[in-house]
C-alpha positions in Angstrom: -176.7 63.8 -7.6 -168.3 62.3 -12.7 -164.9 62.5 -12.1 -163.1 59.2 -11.8 -160.9 60.4 -9.0 -164.0 60.9 -6.9 -164.4 57.1 -6.5 -161.5 57.1 -4.2 -162.4 60.2 -2.1 -163.5 59.3 1.4 -162.7 55.6 0.8 -165.2 52.7 0.4 -167.2 51.7 3.4 -169.0 48.4 4.3 -172.6 47.9 3.4 -175.2 49.1 5.9 -176.2 45.4 6.2 -172.6 44.3 7.1 -172.3 47.2 9.6 -175.4 46.2 11.6 -175.1 42.4 11.4 -171.8 42.4 13.4 -168.5 40.7 12.6 -169.3 37.3 14.1 -172.7 36.9 12.5 -171.3 38.2 9.2 -168.5 35.6 9.2 -171.0 32.8 9.8 -173.3 34.2 7.1 -170.5 34.3 4.6 -169.4 30.7 5.6 -172.9 29.3 5.1 -173.2 30.9 1.6 -169.7 29.7 0.6 -170.6 26.1 1.6 -173.9 26.3 -0.3 -172.1 27.5 -3.4 -169.6 24.6 -3.1 -172.5 22.2 -2.8 -174.7 23.7 -5.6 -172.0 24.9 -8.0 -170.8 28.3 -9.3 -173.3 31.1 -9.7 -175.9 29.3 -7.6 -175.5 31.9 -4.8 -175.1 35.7 -5.3 -171.5 37.0 -4.7 -171.0 38.3 -1.1 -170.0 41.8 -2.4 -173.4 42.1 -4.1 -175.3 41.4 -0.9 -175.5 45.0 0.5 -178.8 45.1 2.3 -181.0 43.0 4.6 -183.5 42.1 1.8 -180.7 40.8 -0.5 -179.2 38.8 2.4 -182.6 37.2 3.2 -183.2 36.5 -0.5 -179.7 34.8 -0.9 -180.4 32.5 2.1 -183.9 31.6 0.8 -182.5 30.9 -2.7 -179.8 28.7 -1.2 -182.4 26.9 1.0 -184.7 26.2 -2.0 -181.8 25.1 -4.2 -180.6 22.6 -1.6 -184.1 21.2 -1.2 -184.4 20.8 -4.9 -181.0 19.1 -5.2 -181.7 17.0 -2.1 -184.4 15.1 -4.1 -181.6 13.8 -6.3 -179.7 11.8 -3.5 -177.3 10.1 -5.9 -176.1 13.4 -7.4 -175.6 15.0 -3.9 -173.8 11.9 -2.6 -171.1 12.6 -5.0 -170.5 16.1 -3.6 -171.3 15.9 0.1 -172.7 13.5 2.7 -176.2 13.8 4.0 -175.1 14.7 7.6 -173.3 17.8 6.2 -176.4 18.7 4.1 -178.6 18.6 7.1 -176.2 20.7 9.2 -176.0 23.3 6.4 -179.7 23.6 6.1 -180.2 24.1 9.8 -177.4 26.8 9.7 -179.1 28.6 6.8 -182.4 28.7 8.8 -180.6 30.0 11.8 -178.8 32.7 9.8 -182.1 33.8 8.2 -183.5 34.3 11.6 -180.4 36.3 12.7 -180.6 38.5 9.6 -184.3 39.3 10.0 -183.8 40.1 13.7 -180.9 42.4 12.9 -183.1 44.1 10.2 -185.9 44.8 12.7 -183.4 46.2 15.3 -181.9 48.4 12.6 -185.2 49.8 11.5 -186.4 50.5 15.0 -183.1 52.3 15.8 -183.3 54.5 12.7 -187.0 55.4 13.3 -186.1 56.4 16.9 -183.2 58.4 15.5 -185.5 60.3 13.1 -187.7 61.3 16.0 -184.7 62.5 18.1 -183.2 64.4 15.1 -186.5 66.2 14.4 -186.8 67.1 18.1 -183.3 68.6 18.0 -184.3 70.8 15.0 -186.9 72.5 17.2 -184.1 74.4 18.8 -182.9 75.9 15.5 -184.6 79.2 15.0 -183.1 80.6 11.7 -183.8 79.4 8.2 -180.1 79.2 7.3 -179.3 77.3 10.5 -182.2 74.9 9.9 -181.2 74.2 6.3 -177.6 73.3 7.3 -178.7 71.4 10.4 -181.3 69.4 8.3 -178.6 68.4 5.8 -176.3 67.2 8.6 -179.3 65.3 10.2 -179.9 63.3 7.0 -176.3 62.0 7.1 -176.8 61.0 10.8 -179.6 58.7 9.5 -177.1 56.6 7.6 -176.6 58.5 4.4 -173.1 59.6 3.1 -174.3 62.8 1.4 -177.3 65.0 1.6 -178.6 68.1 -0.2 -181.3 70.5 0.8 -182.7 72.6 -2.1 -185.3 75.3 -2.4 -187.9 75.9 -5.1 -188.9 79.4 -6.1 -191.0 80.3 -9.2 -190.8 76.6 -10.2 -187.0 76.7 -10.3 -185.0 74.2 -8.3 -181.9 75.7 -6.6 -179.3 73.9 -4.5 -179.1 75.5 -1.1 -176.8 73.3 1.1 -174.7 70.2 0.7 -173.4 68.0 3.5 -170.8 65.3 2.7 -169.4 63.1 5.4 -165.6 63.1 5.2 -165.0 65.4 2.3 -166.2 69.0 2.7 -164.2 70.2 -0.3 -166.1 67.8 -2.6 -169.4 69.0 -1.0 -168.5 72.6 -1.9 -167.9 71.5 -5.5 -171.3 69.9 -5.7 -172.9 72.9 -4.1 -171.2 75.3 -6.6 -172.4 73.1 -9.5 -175.9 73.2 -8.3 -176.0 76.9 -7.6 -174.5 77.7 -11.0 -177.1 75.7 -12.8 -180.6 76.1 -11.3 -183.1 74.0 -13.3 -186.8 74.4 -14.1 -188.9 71.8 -12.3 -190.3 70.3 -15.5 -192.2 67.1 -16.3 -189.9 64.1 -16.5 -187.6 65.0 -13.7 -187.9 62.6 -10.8 -188.3 65.6 -8.4 -191.3 66.7 -10.4 -192.9 63.3 -9.8 -192.1 63.6 -6.1 -193.8 67.0 -6.1 -196.9 65.8 -7.9 -197.2 62.6 -5.8 -196.3 64.4 -2.6 -194.0 61.6 -1.6 -190.3 60.6 -1.7 -189.0 58.9 -4.8 -186.0 56.5 -5.3 -183.8 57.3 -8.3 -181.5 54.6 -9.7 -178.9 54.4 -12.6 -178.4 58.2 -12.2 -175.4 58.4 -14.5 -177.4 56.8 -17.3 -180.4 59.2 -17.1 -180.9 62.4 -19.0 -183.8 63.6 -16.9 -181.9 64.5 -13.8 -180.1 67.6 -12.5 -177.1 67.0 -14.9 -174.8 69.5 -13.2 -175.3 67.9 -9.8 -175.2 64.4 -11.2 -171.9 65.0 -12.9 -170.3 66.8 -9.9 -171.5 64.1 -7.4 -171.1 61.0 -9.5 -174.1 59.6 -7.7 -175.3 56.1 -8.6 -178.7 56.3 -6.8 -180.4 58.7 -4.5 -183.7 59.4 -2.7 -185.5 62.7 -3.1 -188.3 63.9 -0.8 -190.3 67.0 -1.2 -190.3 69.6 1.5 -194.0 70.3 1.6 -195.9 71.6 4.6 -199.4 71.1 3.1 -199.6 71.7 -0.6 -196.8 74.4 -0.7 -193.5 73.1 -2.2 -190.5 74.7 -0.4 -187.8 72.5 -1.8 -186.3 69.0 -1.6 -184.2 66.8 0.6 -181.8 64.4 -1.1 -179.7 61.6 0.3 -177.4 58.9 -1.2 -174.7 56.4 -0.2 -171.8 57.0 -2.4 -169.1 55.6 -0.1 -171.1 52.5 1.2 -171.4 49.5 -1.0 -174.9 49.1 -2.4 -177.7 51.4 -3.5 -180.4 53.3 -1.6 -183.5 51.2 -0.9 -187.2 51.6 -0.6 -186.8 51.7 3.2 -184.4 54.7 2.7 -187.1 56.4 0.7 -189.6 55.8 3.5 -187.0 57.1 6.0 -186.3 60.4 4.2 -190.0 60.8 3.6 -190.7 60.7 7.3 -187.9 63.1 8.0 -188.9 65.5 5.3 -192.5 65.7 6.7 -191.2 66.9 10.1 -188.5 69.1 8.5 -191.2 70.7 6.3 -193.1 72.1 9.2 -189.9 73.2 11.0 -188.8 75.1 8.0 -192.1 76.7 7.4 -192.1 77.8 11.1 -188.7 79.4 10.7 -189.7 81.1 7.4 -192.8 82.6 9.1 -190.7 83.7 12.1 -188.2 85.5 9.8 -191.0 87.2 7.9 -192.6 88.3 11.1 -189.3 89.7 12.3 -188.9 91.7 9.1 -192.4 93.1 9.5 -191.5 94.1 13.1 -188.3 95.8 11.9 -190.3 97.8 9.3 -192.9 98.8 11.9 -190.1 99.9 14.3 -188.5 101.9 11.5 -191.8 103.6 10.7 -192.3 104.3 14.4 -188.9 106.0 14.7 -189.6 108.1 11.7 -193.0 109.2 13.0 -191.4 110.0 16.4 -188.8 112.2 14.7 -191.5 114.0 12.7 -193.5 114.7 15.9 -190.4 116.0 17.8 -189.1 118.3 15.1 -192.4 119.3 13.4 -191.2 117.9 10.1 -193.5 117.0 7.3 -193.8 113.3 6.9 -191.7 111.7 4.2 -190.3 108.2 3.8 -187.2 107.4 5.9 -184.1 106.2 4.1 -184.5 102.7 2.9 -188.2 102.4 3.6 -190.4 101.4 0.7 -194.1 101.5 1.5 -196.0 98.3 0.8 -198.2 99.9 -1.9 -195.0 100.6 -3.9 -194.4 96.9 -4.6 -195.6 95.6 -7.9 -194.8 92.0 -9.0 -192.1 91.7 -6.3 -190.1 94.8 -7.5 -190.3 98.2 -5.7 -191.0 101.4 -7.6 -187.7 103.2 -7.3 -187.1 106.9 -6.6 -183.8 108.9 -6.9 -180.5 107.2 -6.2 -180.1 106.9 -2.4 -177.5 108.4 -0.1 -175.9 107.6 3.2 -175.0 110.9 4.6 -173.2 112.7 1.7 -172.2 109.4 0.0 -174.3 108.3 -3.0 -174.8 104.6 -3.5 -176.3 102.7 -6.4 -179.8 101.3 -5.8 -178.5 97.7 -5.5 -175.7 98.8 -3.2 -178.3 100.5 -1.0 -180.4 97.4 -1.0 -177.4 95.3 0.2 -176.5 98.0 2.7 -180.0 97.9 4.3 -179.7 94.2 4.8 -176.2 94.5 6.1 -177.5 97.0 8.7 -180.1 94.4 9.8 -177.3 91.9 10.5 -177.9 89.6 7.5 -175.0 87.4 6.3 -173.8 87.5 2.7 -175.6 84.2 2.1 -178.9 85.5 3.5 -178.6 88.8 1.5 -178.0 86.8 -1.7 -181.1 84.7 -1.1 -183.3 87.6 -0.3 -182.2 89.7 -3.3 -181.9 86.6 -5.7 -178.3 87.3 -6.5 -175.1 85.3 -6.0 -172.9 85.5 -2.9 -170.1 86.7 -5.2 -172.2 89.6 -6.3 -173.0 90.5 -2.7 -169.3 90.4 -1.8 -168.6 92.8 -4.7 -171.3 95.2 -3.5 -170.1 95.1 0.1 -166.5 95.9 -1.1 -167.8 98.9 -3.1 -169.9 100.1 -0.1 -166.9 100.0 2.2 -164.7 101.8 -0.2 -167.3 104.6 -0.9 -167.9 105.1 2.9 -164.2 104.9 3.7 -165.0 102.1 6.2 -162.5 99.5 7.3 -165.1 96.8 7.9 -168.8 96.0 8.0 -169.2 97.0 11.6 -167.8 100.5 10.8 -170.0 100.8 7.7 -173.1 99.8 9.7 -172.2 102.4 12.3 -172.2 105.0 9.5 -175.6 103.8 8.4 -177.2 104.2 11.9 -175.5 107.7 12.2 -177.0 108.7 8.9 -180.4 107.4 10.0 -180.2 109.5 13.3 -179.1 112.6 11.4 -182.0 112.2 9.0 -184.6 111.9 11.8 -183.1 114.9 13.6 -182.9 117.2 10.6 
């Protein structure tokens, strides 16, 4: 996933550890570490602000405990700082705090794992690819991340598809625009390529110091660390899920990588199912169109010829259709690309979906739509689509 002003956007939030420990337990935890530092001297205990996850909290308590045990062997030196009764009390409090931290960590992990299952269950009700991509990005943030990105991979090119950012949708749009303007080849050296090859999530740290990252997204997001998980139903790579914690203190952890990994596995199969459903619907639409054409030929005794907009399967070579003369809608001539866009408009596709299917930008789609409306003299898309269906009916009846 740098603009200095971004550091203030959305505000800073407590660490995940502090949020789940609770105010009372957190106060006691900080008091114990402060007392240990007074006893053992400066720099003997990590600063509170640097303890941002459960593992770091446990390590700090264990370090303090071991340091006190070591110092306790030198009774004369400790007697000059604190009496033995206070030392004994502090050691017992450190043990109690370690037990509280570990219990809170287990509760947190259990809760998040349950949330992953619930989130994936909710995604079963999302039927479209576009809807699933946006819902998936939002779901990642519900798992405790501040920002998430869902990307796709086509022809070994990594393209940003959707960005969800808690508390700052404008910044999210900026990150999305940067990613879309700069698709990158998925080459050796990128962390995402390693995630693809290993078929598992990867944790990426020190992002701003790395060259082998998606530089446009890294600059726009100012991310410090993130997790990337491949969207892979089987061996087929569809894209990636990314998540980071820009607003919370602390970095993403190995547990975060495991978490997004579990989510991405379920999300992979949901996305594959939606893609197959859309492909099937497109095939059905083509069959219906062929059927209408054949019905028209039978009723009017016409010689069979392709209906407007229909390109027979054998005409496709390397993903590009063999083109005939420039197409018409009624007596209006459109360019081939305008006609392609118009076909998809008539099927009800959004500008975003049209752009993805034709591998062009949404801005280009909007420009084509504008030209189509002007040529047809239509006030809006609905009126233009009505002209399309009228022209289809006239063709079949002629």
